[in-house]
C-alpha positions in Angstrom: 0.0 0.0 0.0 1.0 3.7 -0.5 0.1 7.2 -1.0 0.5 9.0 -4.3 1.2 12.6 -5.0 -2.4 13.4 -5.8 -3.5 12.1 -2.2 -5.0 8.9 -3.4 -4.4 5.8 -1.4 -3.4 2.6 -3.3 -3.7 -1.0 -1.7 -2.9 -4.4 -3.4 -4.4 -7.4 -2.0 -5.4 -11.0 -2.7 -9.1 -11.4 -2.8 -11.1 -14.6 -2.8 -11.8 -13.7 -6.5 -8.1 -13.2 -7.4 -5.4 -10.3 -6.9 -6.4 -6.7 -7.2 -5.1 -3.2 -6.8 -7.5 -0.5 -5.7 -6.9 3.2 -5.7 -8.8 5.4 -3.2 -9.3 9.1 -3.8 -11.3 11.7 -2.1 -12.9 14.2 -4.4 -15.4 17.2 -4.1 -18.3 14.6 -5.2 -17.2 12.0 -2.7 -14.8 9.1 -2.7 -13.6 7.6 -6.0 -12.8 3.9 -6.0 -10.9 2.4 -9.1 -9.8 -1.2 -9.2 -7.7 -3.5 -11.6 -7.1 -7.1 -11.7 -9.3 -10.3 -11.3 -10.5 -9.3 -7.8 -11.5 -5.8 -9.0 -15.2 -6.3 -8.6 -14.8 -7.9 -5.2 -12.4 -4.9 -4.0 -15.0 -2.3 -5.3 -17.8 -4.0 -3.6 -15.9 -4.2 -0.2 -14.0 -1.0 -0.5 -16.2 0.9 1.8 -15.6 -1.4 4.7 -11.8 -0.8 4.2 -12.3 2.9 4.9 -14.6 2.1 8.0 -17.9 2.4 6.5 -19.2 -0.6 8.6 -17.8 0.8 11.9 -20.3 2.4 14.4 -18.2 5.2 16.1 -21.6 7.0 16.7 -22.4 4.5 19.3 -19.7 5.5 21.3 -20.1 8.7 23.7 -17.4 9.0 26.2 -16.8 11.9 28.5 -13.9 13.5 30.2 -10.4 13.3 28.4 -11.8 10.3 26.1 -14.7 12.7 25.0 -12.2 15.2 24.1 -10.1 13.0 22.1 -13.1 11.7 20.0 -14.1 15.3 19.3 -10.3 15.8 18.2 -10.4 12.9 15.7 -14.3 12.9 14.6 -13.6 11.1 11.5 -11.5 8.2 12.9 -13.2 4.8 11.9 -11.9 1.2 12.4 -11.2 -0.5 9.0 -12.4 -3.9 7.9 -9.9 -5.3 5.3 -11.3 -8.9 5.3 -7.8 -10.0 4.3 -7.4 -12.3 7.2 -4.4 -14.3 5.4 -2.6 -11.0 4.9 -3.3 -9.7 8.3 -2.0 -13.0 9.8 1.5 -12.6 8.0 1.9 -9.5 9.5 0.8 -10.3 13.0 2.7 -13.7 13.0 5.9 -11.8 12.1 5.4 -9.4 14.8 5.1 -12.1 17.5 8.0 -11.7 20.2 10.3 -9.4 18.3 10.9 -5.9 17.9 9.0 -3.9 15.3 12.1 -3.2 13.3 12.9 -7.0 13.1 9.2 -7.7 12.0 9.3 -4.9 9.4 12.5 -6.3 7.9 11.1 -9.9 7.8 7.9 -8.6 6.3 9.6 -6.7 3.6 12.0 -9.6 2.8 9.1 -12.1 2.7 7.2 -9.9 0.0 10.5 -9.2 -2.0 11.4 -12.8 -2.0 8.3 -14.6 -2.7 5.7 -11.9 -3.6 4.8 -10.8 -7.1 3.7 -7.6 -8.9 0.2 -6.5 -8.3 -2.1 -5.6 -11.4 -2.7 -2.2 -12.5 -0.5 1.0 -13.0 1.0 1.4 -9.4 4.2 -0.9 -9.0 3.0 -2.8 -5.7 3.7 -6.2 -4.6 1.2 -8.7 -3.6 1.7 -10.9 -0.6 3.3 -14.4 -1.5 0.8 -16.8 -2.9 -0.4 -19.1 0.0 0.4 -22.5 -1.9 3.9 -21.1 -2.4 4.4 -20.4 1.3 2.8 -23.3 2.5 5.1 -25.4 0.5 8.4 -23.8 1.8 10.4 -25.7 4.4 10.8 -23.6 7.5 14.6 -23.1 7.0 13.9 -21.2 3.5 12.5 -18.3 5.9 15.5 -18.4 8.1 17.4 -16.1 5.9 14.5 -13.6 6.3 15.1 -13.3 10.0 12.2 -16.0 10.9 13.0 -18.4 13.3 11.6 -21.9 13.1 8.5 -21.3 15.4 7.1 -18.4 13.3 8.1 -19.9 10.2 6.1 -23.1 11.0 3.0 -20.8 12.0 3.3 -18.8 8.6 3.3 -22.1 6.8 0.2 -23.2 8.7 -1.7 -19.9 8.1 -0.8 -20.2 4.4 -2.3 -23.8 4.3 -5.4 -22.2 5.7 -5.6 -18.9 3.8 -8.6 -19.9 1.3 -10.6 -20.8 4.4 -9.5 -17.7 6.6 -10.3 -15.3 4.0 -13.9 -16.5 3.7 -14.1 -16.3 7.4 -15.3 -12.5 7.7 -18.8 -13.8 6.2 -19.2 -15.7 9.6 -20.1 -14.2 12.9 -17.0 -12.8 14.6 -16.6 -15.5 17.2 -16.7 -18.1 14.7 -13.8 -16.2 12.6 -11.8 -15.9 15.8 -12.2 -19.5 16.6 -11.0 -20.5 13.2 -8.0 -18.6 14.0 -7.5 -20.1 17.5 -7.4 -23.7 15.9 -4.2 -22.8 14.1 -1.1 -23.8 16.3 1.2 -20.8 17.0 -1.9 -18.4 16.8 -2.8 -17.1 20.3 -4.7 -14.4 22.0 -2.5 -11.5 21.0 -2.3 -12.5 17.3 -6.3 -13.1 17.2 -6.8 -9.6 18.6 -4.5 -7.8 16.2 -6.0 -9.9 13.1 -9.4 -9.1 14.5 -9.0 -5.4 14.7 -7.5 -4.9 11.3 -9.2 -7.8 9.2 -12.5 -8.3 10.9 -13.4 -4.8 12.3 -13.5 -6.0 15.9 -13.9 -2.6 17.9 -13.5 -4.5 21.2 -10.4 -6.5 20.6 -7.5 -5.9 23.1 -3.9 -7.1 22.4 -3.2 -8.7 25.8 0.5 -9.7 26.0 1.7 -6.9 24.0 5.0 -5.4 25.4 4.0 -1.8 25.2 0.4 -1.6 25.2 -0.2 -2.3 28.8 1.9 0.7 29.8 0.6 2.9 27.1 -3.0 2.4 28.4 -2.2 2.4 32.1 -0.3 5.9 31.4 -3.1 7.3 29.6 -5.6 6.6 32.4 -3.4 7.0 35.5 -0.5 8.7 34.6 1.9 5.8 35.9 4.5 4.6 33.5 4.2 0.9 34.0 1.2 -1.4 34.1 0.1 -4.9 33.8 -2.4 -6.6 31.2 -4.8 -7.3 34.2 -4.8 -3.4 35.2 -5.0 -2.6 31.4 -8.2 -4.8 31.1 -9.6 -3.4 34.1 -9.1 0.1 33.1 -10.7 -0.5 29.6 -13.7 -2.6 31.1 -16.0 0.2 31.2 -15.8 0.9 27.6 -17.0 -2.4 26.3 -17.6 -3.0 23.3 -15.4 -0.2 22.1 -12.1 -1.1 23.8 -10.1 -1.2 20.4 -11.6 2.3 19.6 -10.4 3.5 23.3 -6.9 2.2 22.2 -6.8 3.7 18.8 -7.6 7.3 20.2 -4.9 6.9 22.9 -2.5 6.1 20.0 -3.9 8.7 17.7 -3.1 11.4 20.2 0.4 10.1 20.4 0.0 9.3 24.4 3.0 7.0 25.1 4.5 5.8 28.5 7.9 7.1 29.3 10.8 4.7 28.1 13.3 3.5 30.6 16.4 1.5 30.1 18.1 0.3 26.8 16.4 -0.5 23.7 16.2 -4.4 23.0 18.9 -5.8 20.9 18.0 -6.6 17.4 18.8 -10.1 16.6 20.4 -11.6 13.5 18.9 -15.1 12.8 21.5 -15.4 9.7 24.2 -15.8 12.3 22.6 -18.6 14.3 
């Protein structure tokens, strides 16, 4: 995905109907959607969901500081990409590593095994699921992915077709399908649910930074626990993910202490 100089947003993805590239542009008449590829019709049909058309922020009316944040970001909506396979790729690569490590592995995965997307913009599609599922885990090792995450990626790829049709199911069923994949736990399910399934209540329990960020936003204390985070967010069900997005949009972060975590290089192992 990328932004163009004319202000348009471009996204390449694999749909149940085939690959596509979609251009989103805000005009005086409204939003303009254009799409290319076998999945163009599918992308045009579901494009509004990607921009949050099925989200319901109007049902959330907090007071105090959260109310002020919502008024500060009145147009903020949670997307629903429906691309569960692609969301899983990103989230699995982010498990138990730094953000920089995850981004490097993600970029390397697309560069090595992805393919050009349809349309005029030079974008890259995610690796074909059948290709990723057939790779031995050690082929992903040079990309900075150890055996545990590599095997999880292969399992996700093997279930990609089923996963990408799961948004048509009730949310609990779609999440149960994710939970049945070894290597997919509560943190990954929450990350995928927020992005691909439009779950406005998902909370990424087990995240290294999130518990501190939420605790700091509500109490001013620099450190917290997952249990405390869930207690602080509890009054805002079913909009806990929306609360977290408001906190992040405002740039609220807990103070950092100590040295940064060292970036590991799996190629040396």
